N, CA and C of each residue as an Amber inpcrd file, in Angstrom:
protein
   465
  -6.1630000 -26.7730000   5.1910000  -6.1060000 -25.9380000   4.1360000
  -6.7390000 -24.5800000   4.3180000  -6.0070000 -23.3040000   3.8660000
  -6.4510000 -22.1280000   4.4390000  -7.3470000 -21.6040000   3.2190000
  -8.6580000 -20.9370000   3.7360000  -9.5040000 -20.5060000   3.0400000
  -9.3510000 -19.1360000   2.5200000  -9.5410000 -18.8150000   1.2110000
  -9.2490000 -17.5340000   0.7380000 -10.4950000 -16.5960000   1.1990000
 -10.2130000 -15.2910000   1.8020000 -11.4860000 -14.5940000   2.1560000
 -12.4710000 -14.3080000   1.1210000 -13.5280000 -14.3230000   1.2620000
 -14.5600000 -14.2760000   0.5140000 -15.5760000 -13.0130000   0.5520000
 -15.8930000 -13.0360000   1.7540000 -16.9480000 -11.9590000   2.3660000
 -16.1900000 -10.5050000   2.6990000 -17.0420000  -9.6120000   2.6380000
 -16.1140000  -8.1220000   2.9730000 -15.3350000  -8.3690000   4.3700000
 -16.1520000  -9.0190000   5.4390000 -15.8090000  -8.9170000   6.6350000
 -14.5840000  -9.8730000   6.6240000 -14.3860000 -11.0530000   6.1370000
 -13.3240000 -11.8850000   5.8640000 -12.2250000 -10.9860000   5.4170000
 -12.2720000 -10.2980000   4.6030000 -11.3640000  -9.4270000   3.8800000
 -10.8220000  -8.3680000   4.6150000 -11.7990000  -7.8230000   5.5210000
 -11.5560000  -6.9200000   6.4380000 -10.2930000  -7.4620000   7.4530000
 -10.7620000  -8.6230000   7.9640000  -9.9360000  -9.1090000   8.8650000
  -8.7240000  -9.5860000   8.2500000  -8.7790000 -10.4480000   6.9580000
  -7.2660000 -10.7640000   6.3670000  -6.4730000  -9.4890000   6.2480000
  -6.9390000  -8.2780000   5.9150000  -5.9910000  -7.0930000   5.5660000
  -5.5090000  -6.5340000   6.9490000  -6.3520000  -6.6410000   8.0390000
  -5.8310000  -6.0980000   9.2010000  -4.7570000  -7.2070000   9.9440000
  -4.7820000  -8.2650000   9.5440000  -3.9730000  -9.3700000  10.0470000
  -2.7400000  -9.4890000   9.2700000  -2.7680000  -9.2700000   8.2100000
  -1.4560000  -9.0030000   7.2090000  -0.7360000  -8.0540000   7.6050000
  -1.2490000  -6.8560000   8.3070000  -0.5570000  -5.9800000   8.6410000
  -0.0500000  -6.2070000  10.1000000  -0.4180000  -7.1270000  10.6320000
   0.1600000  -7.7100000  12.0360000  -0.3900000  -6.9020000  13.1190000
  -1.8730000  -6.5000000  12.8120000  -2.1720000  -5.4110000  13.9550000
  -3.4680000  -6.0440000  14.6150000  -3.4550000  -6.1390000  15.8610000
  -4.5950000  -6.3700000  16.5170000  -5.5990000  -5.6220000  16.6030000
  -6.8990000  -5.7880000  16.8670000  -8.0140000  -4.8350000  16.9960000
  -7.6230000  -3.5760000  17.8360000  -6.9640000  -3.7400000  19.0510000
  -6.5020000  -2.7900000  19.9550000  -5.4930000  -2.0200000  19.3840000
  -4.5460000  -2.6770000  18.4060000  -3.7690000  -1.7790000  17.5550000
  -4.2870000  -0.7400000  16.7320000  -5.3600000  -1.0750000  16.2000000
  -6.0600000  -0.1990000  15.2530000  -6.3040000   0.8930000  15.9730000
  -7.2340000   0.8130000  17.0770000  -7.6530000   1.9310000  18.0020000
  -6.7150000   2.6520000  18.3270000  -5.4830000   2.2020000  18.7340000
  -4.2060000   2.9760000  19.1120000  -3.5050000   3.6880000  18.2190000
  -3.2570000   3.0850000  17.1810000  -2.6480000   3.7000000  15.6770000
  -3.5770000   4.9140000  15.2680000  -4.9000000   4.6870000  15.1680000
  -5.8210000   5.7800000  14.6320000  -6.0440000   6.5850000  15.8440000
  -5.4920000   6.5200000  16.8510000  -5.8240000   7.4720000  17.9920000
  -7.4690000   7.6290000  18.3230000  -7.7950000   6.5850000  18.5450000
  -9.2680000   6.5440000  18.5530000 -10.1990000   6.6320000  17.6210000
  -9.8470000   7.1310000  16.1810000 -10.7590000   7.3750000  15.2770000
 -11.6110000   6.0050000  14.7990000 -10.7200000   4.9560000  15.0670000
 -11.3570000   3.5730000  14.8240000 -11.2920000   2.6670000  15.9260000
 -12.7270000   2.4540000  16.5490000 -12.9040000   1.8210000  17.7430000
 -12.5770000  -0.0410000  17.4980000 -11.8160000  -0.6290000  18.5040000
 -11.5170000  -1.9100000  18.4760000 -13.1560000  -2.7200000  18.3470000
 -13.8890000  -2.3580000  18.9490000 -15.1410000  -3.1260000  18.9230000
 -15.8300000  -2.9130000  17.7790000 -15.7420000  -1.6550000  16.9860000
 -16.6070000  -1.4570000  15.7780000 -15.7790000  -2.0390000  14.7550000
 -14.4110000  -2.3430000  14.6320000 -13.7480000  -2.8200000  13.7660000
 -14.0470000  -4.4620000  13.8330000 -14.0910000  -4.7410000  14.9220000
 -14.4020000  -6.4120000  15.1760000 -15.7980000  -6.6250000  14.6540000
 -16.6520000  -5.9960000  15.0380000 -18.0960000  -6.0460000  14.5840000
 -18.2160000  -6.0230000  12.9490000 -17.4530000  -4.9850000  12.1250000
 -17.0150000  -5.2720000  10.6340000 -16.7210000  -6.5170000  10.2720000
 -15.5590000  -7.0180000  11.1000000 -14.9070000  -8.2370000  10.7100000
 -15.6930000  -9.6180000  11.1200000 -16.8070000  -9.3730000  12.0450000
 -17.6820000 -10.4080000  12.3290000 -19.0980000 -10.7620000  11.4610000
 -19.0520000  -9.2310000  10.8290000 -20.5400000  -9.3240000  10.1070000
 -21.6570000  -8.8750000  10.9140000 -21.4890000  -8.4740000  12.4360000
 -22.2070000  -8.2330000  13.0290000 -22.8000000  -6.8550000  12.6070000
 -22.2520000  -6.0740000  11.8990000 -22.4590000  -4.5980000  11.9370000
 -22.0220000  -4.4400000  10.2650000 -22.9830000  -3.8910000   9.6150000
 -22.8540000  -3.4180000   8.1370000 -21.9390000  -2.1770000   8.0370000
 -20.8950000  -2.4440000   7.0750000 -19.8970000  -1.1740000   6.8080000
 -20.4570000  -0.4650000   5.6650000 -20.5110000   1.0240000   5.9190000
 -21.0690000   1.8350000   4.3000000 -19.8220000   1.9370000   3.6670000
 -20.3250000   2.3470000   2.4580000 -19.0300000   2.1910000   1.5030000
 -18.0290000   3.7260000   1.9690000 -18.6560000   4.6040000   2.6450000
 -17.6440000   5.8400000   2.9440000 -16.7900000   5.2110000   3.9340000
 -17.3410000   4.6620000   5.0340000 -16.4860000   4.0400000   5.8720000
 -15.2370000   2.9580000   5.5410000 -15.7040000   2.2290000   4.6050000
 -14.7480000   1.2220000   3.8690000 -13.6880000   1.7390000   3.4300000
 -14.0450000   2.9760000   2.4800000 -13.2810000   3.8150000   1.7300000
 -12.2160000   4.4410000   3.0010000 -12.6260000   5.1560000   3.9150000
 -11.9470000   5.6380000   4.9600000 -11.1310000   4.7290000   5.5650000
 -11.6910000   3.3700000   5.8080000 -10.7220000   2.2570000   6.5090000
  -9.5400000   1.8920000   5.7790000  -9.9230000   1.5380000   4.3350000
  -8.9390000   1.1570000   3.2930000  -7.7250000   2.2500000   3.3140000
  -8.1220000   3.5160000   3.3490000  -6.9860000   4.7250000   3.1700000
  -6.5220000   4.5410000   4.6060000  -7.0670000   4.3750000   5.6640000
  -6.2240000   4.2600000   7.1050000  -5.4580000   3.0670000   7.0780000
  -5.8380000   1.7790000   6.2990000  -5.1790000   0.6510000   6.2090000
  -3.8320000   0.7900000   5.0480000  -3.9480000   1.9320000   4.2270000
  -3.0210000   2.2280000   3.0290000  -3.2700000   1.1330000   2.3390000
  -4.2920000   0.6330000   1.7230000  -4.8720000  -0.3970000   0.7720000
  -5.8790000  -0.0680000  -0.0640000  -5.6770000  -0.5770000  -1.3900000
  -6.4730000  -0.0770000  -2.3660000  -7.8860000  -0.6260000  -2.1950000
  -9.0940000   0.1110000  -2.2570000 -10.4570000  -0.2090000  -1.9570000
 -10.7720000  -1.3250000  -2.9080000 -10.1620000  -1.6710000  -3.8760000
 -10.5050000  -2.8560000  -4.9590000 -10.3860000  -4.1080000  -4.2330000
  -9.3360000  -4.1860000  -3.1110000  -9.0350000  -5.3730000  -2.5770000
 -10.6630000  -5.9640000  -2.0170000 -11.3680000  -5.1810000  -1.4570000
 -12.4420000  -5.5750000  -1.0230000 -13.7050000  -6.0990000  -2.0600000
 -13.2290000  -5.8550000  -3.3090000 -14.2010000  -6.3040000  -4.2520000
 -13.6930000  -7.2390000  -5.0440000 -12.5410000  -7.6470000  -4.9150000
 -11.7240000  -8.7750000  -5.5970000 -12.4970000 -10.1750000  -5.4880000
 -12.5570000 -11.0760000  -6.3000000 -13.0950000 -12.1960000  -5.9880000
 -11.9290000 -13.2800000  -5.1770000 -10.8210000 -12.8950000  -5.4070000
  -9.7230000 -13.7460000  -4.8070000  -8.6870000 -12.9150000  -4.5990000
  -8.7570000 -11.9820000  -3.4240000  -7.7660000 -11.1300000  -3.1330000
  -6.5790000 -11.7110000  -2.2400000  -6.7490000 -13.0870000  -2.2880000
  -5.6270000 -13.5460000  -1.2040000  -4.0020000 -13.2770000  -1.5370000
  -3.7880000 -13.1300000  -2.8630000  -2.5770000 -12.6640000  -3.3650000
  -2.1710000 -11.2360000  -2.9670000  -3.2200000 -10.5090000  -3.2780000
  -2.8590000  -8.8470000  -2.8930000  -2.9230000  -8.7510000  -1.5910000
  -3.3550000  -9.3560000  -0.6190000  -3.5640000  -9.3080000   0.8510000
  -2.1260000  -9.7570000   1.3310000  -1.8590000 -10.7980000   1.0850000
  -0.1030000 -11.5160000   1.2640000   0.8360000 -10.4510000   1.1240000
   0.4720000  -9.8630000  -0.2330000   1.7150000  -8.9220000  -0.3710000
   1.7950000  -7.6150000   0.0290000   0.4510000  -7.2210000   0.7650000
   0.4780000  -5.7980000   1.1610000   1.8090000  -5.2320000   1.9130000
   2.3800000  -5.8440000   2.7660000   3.5180000  -5.4120000   3.2090000
   4.5870000  -5.8040000   2.7130000   4.6060000  -6.4770000   1.7080000
   5.6830000  -6.8700000   0.8420000   6.1610000  -5.9570000  -0.2420000
   5.3270000  -5.1040000  -0.5820000   5.3990000  -3.9060000  -1.3180000
   6.2560000  -2.9060000  -1.0620000   6.9130000  -2.8480000   0.0180000
   7.7420000  -1.7210000   0.6840000   8.9820000  -1.8380000  -0.1760000
   9.3220000  -0.8670000  -0.9320000  10.5030000  -0.5400000  -1.7800000
  11.2000000   0.7150000  -1.1510000  12.3700000   0.6450000  -1.1860000
  13.4280000   2.0000000  -0.9910000  13.9530000   2.3130000  -2.3830000
  13.7640000   3.3630000  -2.7590000  14.4290000   4.0110000  -4.1580000
  15.5660000   4.4470000  -3.7760000  16.5340000   4.2800000  -4.7290000
  17.9450000   4.9550000  -4.3780000  17.8250000   6.0490000  -5.4080000
  17.5860000   7.3260000  -4.6760000  17.3540000   8.5690000  -5.5280000
  18.6160000   9.0650000  -6.3420000  19.6330000   8.6470000  -5.6330000
  21.0640000   9.1220000  -6.3920000  21.1670000   8.4910000  -7.8200000
  20.7650000   7.1540000  -7.9640000  21.0620000   6.6780000  -9.0550000
  19.8640000   7.0120000 -10.0080000  18.4980000   7.0830000  -9.4420000
  17.5030000   7.6650000 -10.2500000  17.9680000   8.9510000 -11.0300000
  18.3480000  10.0460000 -10.2200000  18.7170000  11.4490000 -10.4600000
  19.7270000  11.4590000 -11.5670000  20.8450000  10.3010000 -11.3960000
  22.1100000  10.3420000 -12.1500000  21.7470000   9.7040000 -13.4610000
  20.6390000   8.9990000 -13.6130000  20.2750000   8.3760000 -14.7090000
  19.8830000   9.1330000 -15.8690000  20.4460000   8.8120000 -17.1340000
  20.2720000   9.5240000 -18.3520000  18.9920000   9.0250000 -19.2390000
  18.3900000   7.6220000 -18.5510000  17.4210000   7.1720000 -19.4200000
  16.2850000   7.9830000 -19.7030000  15.6400000   8.3040000 -20.8850000
  14.5590000   9.2860000 -20.8720000  13.2780000   8.5280000 -20.3850000
  13.0140000   7.4620000 -20.2360000  12.0210000   6.7610000 -19.2870000
  12.0100000   6.9330000 -17.9880000  12.7440000   7.4630000 -17.3060000
  13.2480000   7.8940000 -15.9390000  12.8660000   9.1650000 -15.6630000
  12.6580000   9.9640000 -16.5990000  12.2450000  11.5670000 -16.3870000
  11.1610000  11.9540000 -15.6010000   9.8290000  11.1610000 -15.9680000
   8.6950000  11.4600000 -15.0690000   8.9580000  10.8550000 -13.8730000
   9.5790000   9.8950000 -13.8730000  10.0340000   9.2210000 -12.2550000
  10.8530000   9.9920000 -11.3560000  11.6230000  10.9310000 -12.0180000
  12.5850000  11.7900000 -11.4160000  11.5850000  13.0000000 -10.7600000
  10.4500000  13.4870000 -11.4620000   9.8240000  14.2790000 -11.1380000
   8.8200000  14.0120000 -10.0750000   8.2500000  12.6110000 -10.2510000
   7.4960000  12.0690000  -9.2320000   8.1330000  11.7910000  -7.9300000
   9.3360000  11.2250000  -7.8000000   9.8070000  11.3040000  -6.3760000
  10.5030000  12.6790000  -5.9060000  10.6370000  13.5110000  -6.7950000
  10.8460000  14.8810000  -6.0930000   9.6020000  15.5760000  -5.5560000
   8.5640000  15.2140000  -6.2150000   7.2830000  15.7270000  -5.6330000
   7.0940000  15.2560000  -4.3420000   7.0330000  14.0240000  -4.4320000
   6.8840000  12.9860000  -3.0640000   7.7120000  13.4050000  -2.0990000
   8.8650000  13.6880000  -2.2990000   9.9280000  13.8880000  -1.3320000
   9.5890000  15.5550000  -0.6180000   9.1440000  16.3110000  -1.6240000
   8.5900000  17.6890000  -1.2690000   7.4190000  17.5800000  -0.3070000
   6.4200000  16.7510000  -0.6950000   5.1080000  16.3800000   0.1130000
   5.4820000  16.0100000   1.3360000   6.3980000  15.1010000   1.5600000
   6.6330000  14.4450000   2.7180000   7.7810000  15.0460000   3.7410000
   8.2560000  16.2610000   2.8140000   9.3150000  17.0920000   3.8040000
  10.6530000  16.2080000   3.9710000  10.8410000  15.0960000   3.0230000
  11.7380000  14.3970000   3.2190000  13.2190000  15.0380000   2.3070000
  14.1340000  15.7970000   3.0530000  15.1520000  16.3160000   2.4270000
  16.3390000  15.6390000   2.3590000  16.4800000  14.4750000   2.7270000
  17.2930000  13.4500000   2.5810000  17.9210000  13.3600000   1.4850000
  17.2680000  12.9340000   0.3870000  17.8570000  12.9410000  -0.8680000
  18.5550000  11.9370000  -1.3920000  18.5180000  10.8790000  -0.5910000
  19.3620000   9.5860000  -0.8680000  18.4700000   8.5650000  -1.1230000
  17.3500000   8.1760000  -0.2530000  16.4590000   6.9290000  -0.4090000
  15.2200000   7.7650000  -0.1440000  14.2240000   6.8900000  -0.6740000
  12.7220000   7.1860000  -0.7100000  12.2730000   6.1360000  -0.3790000
  11.5620000   5.9360000   0.7210000  10.6460000   4.6340000   0.8850000
   9.2800000   4.9080000   0.1320000   9.0490000   3.8790000  -0.6490000
   7.8350000   4.0140000  -1.3870000   6.5000000   3.2670000  -0.4060000
   5.2100000   3.9240000  -0.5350000   4.4080000   3.5730000  -0.0450000
   3.3340000   2.6490000  -1.1860000   2.4160000   1.9200000  -1.1270000
   1.9810000   1.3220000  -1.8470000   1.3350000   2.0570000  -2.8640000
   0.5880000   2.9870000  -2.4540000   0.1720000   4.1250000  -3.3460000
   1.2820000   5.0760000  -4.4230000   2.4800000   4.9660000  -3.8020000
   3.5330000   5.6290000  -4.6280000   3.7600000   4.6300000  -5.8100000
   3.9220000   3.2130000  -5.4250000   3.9230000   2.1430000  -6.2380000
   3.0070000   2.1340000  -7.4470000   1.7850000   2.4530000  -6.9220000
   0.6390000   2.5040000  -8.0650000   1.1940000   3.6790000  -9.0600000
   1.2970000   4.7390000  -8.4690000   1.3130000   5.9160000  -9.6310000
   2.8150000   5.5840000 -10.6480000   3.7130000   4.8410000  -9.8770000
   4.8950000   4.8630000 -10.7640000   4.6830000   3.7030000 -11.6860000
   3.9260000   2.6800000 -11.4340000   3.3500000   1.7880000 -12.5590000
   2.7080000   2.3820000 -13.5470000   1.7750000   3.1720000 -13.3640000
   1.3300000   4.0220000 -14.3580000   2.0240000   4.8360000 -14.9720000
   3.0230000   5.6070000 -14.4380000   3.9420000   6.2480000 -15.2260000
   4.8470000   5.3090000 -16.0510000   5.0580000   4.2730000 -15.6310000
   6.0390000   3.3410000 -16.4670000   5.1550000   2.5580000 -17.4080000
   3.7550000   2.6740000 -17.2610000   2.8550000   1.8560000 -18.1460000
   3.1710000   0.2670000 -17.6530000   3.2120000  -0.0540000 -16.5690000
   3.5700000  -1.3840000 -16.1650000   2.5820000  -1.8770000 -15.1080000
   2.5630000  -3.2080000 -14.8790000   1.6130000  -3.6450000 -13.6260000
   2.6600000  -3.3110000 -12.2540000   2.1260000  -3.1830000 -11.1100000
   2.7830000  -3.0450000 -10.1230000   3.8140000  -3.9310000  -9.6710000
   3.5600000  -5.2680000 -10.0700000   4.6760000  -6.3530000 -10.0830000
   5.8850000  -6.1540000 -10.6410000   5.4030000  -5.8210000 -12.3020000
   6.3120000  -5.4490000 -13.1290000   7.1100000  -4.0720000 -12.9540000
   6.6180000  -3.3320000 -12.2140000   7.2290000  -2.0320000 -11.9800000
   8.2180000  -2.4640000 -10.7330000   7.7770000  -3.3360000  -9.8340000
   8.8530000  -3.4830000  -8.8410000   9.7670000  -4.4930000  -9.4360000
   9.7830000  -5.2200000 -10.3490000  10.9430000  -5.8570000 -10.8440000
  11.7940000  -5.0970000 -11.4940000  11.1210000  -4.2570000 -12.2060000
  11.8640000  -3.4760000 -13.2590000  13.0030000  -2.4150000 -12.4340000
  12.3170000  -1.9050000 -11.4720000  13.1880000  -0.8870000 -10.3850000
  14.2610000  -1.6370000  -9.8180000  13.9720000  -3.0310000  -9.4310000
  14.8620000  -3.7480000  -8.9040000  16.0170000  -4.1850000  -9.9770000
  15.4950000  -4.6030000 -10.9290000  16.4060000  -5.0870000 -12.0290000
  17.3820000  -3.8160000 -12.2610000  16.9080000  -2.4510000 -12.5740000
  17.5890000  -1.4830000 -13.1000000  18.6020000  -1.0100000 -11.6630000
  18.3200000  -1.5480000 -10.5110000  19.3090000  -1.5320000  -9.3480000
  18.7480000   0.0980000  -8.9930000  17.7190000   0.3560000  -9.0480000
  16.9800000   1.7030000  -8.3730000  16.5490000   1.7620000  -7.0280000
  16.7270000   0.3710000  -6.5500000  16.2500000  -0.0230000  -5.1410000
  17.1700000  -0.1270000  -4.3510000  17.2370000  -0.0590000  -3.1150000
  18.3190000  -0.3500000  -1.8970000  18.0120000  -1.8910000  -1.4960000
  16.5030000  -2.1120000  -1.5540000  16.3370000  -3.4290000  -0.9780000
  16.0520000  -4.4200000  -2.0830000
C-alpha cells in the first residue's frame, strides 16, 4: 500500500519524483542553483527549508506552493504532469462565444510574453491553467474538461 506524503520533506520528494527527476537532474536543470545534496537534505528532513526557499523551489518545479500545505496532496502531485494541455488557438480565435473573449486576450498575452508567434497552438503550463480557471470561474479540473469538451485543445 502506498502512503500519502504527509511531511514537507515527503511532499518535496513526491513532487520531484512525479516530474521524473533525479537529484542530479535538479542540479543540472537548474544550472547549479539547486544543489543535489541540498535538495536531498530537504527531502530527508536533515535540513530545514525556509519559506522563501520553499517558494523558490516550488516556482522552479512549476508547482503551486499550496501543495506543501495540503493534508493529502497525493492527487495533486499525481496530476502535475497530466495537466499539460495544448490549446488550438485557431478554434479559440474563430469562436464567437462571448465567454471566450477574455480567454482570447489571455492566450494572446501569453503568446506575446513567450514570443511564440506560431499562432496555431499554445502549450499550457500549470499556472496558465490556473489563470484560465479563474477567468472561466471554474476549477482547474472543470476548466480542462471544458476546454476538451469544446474541442479547444489538441490533446
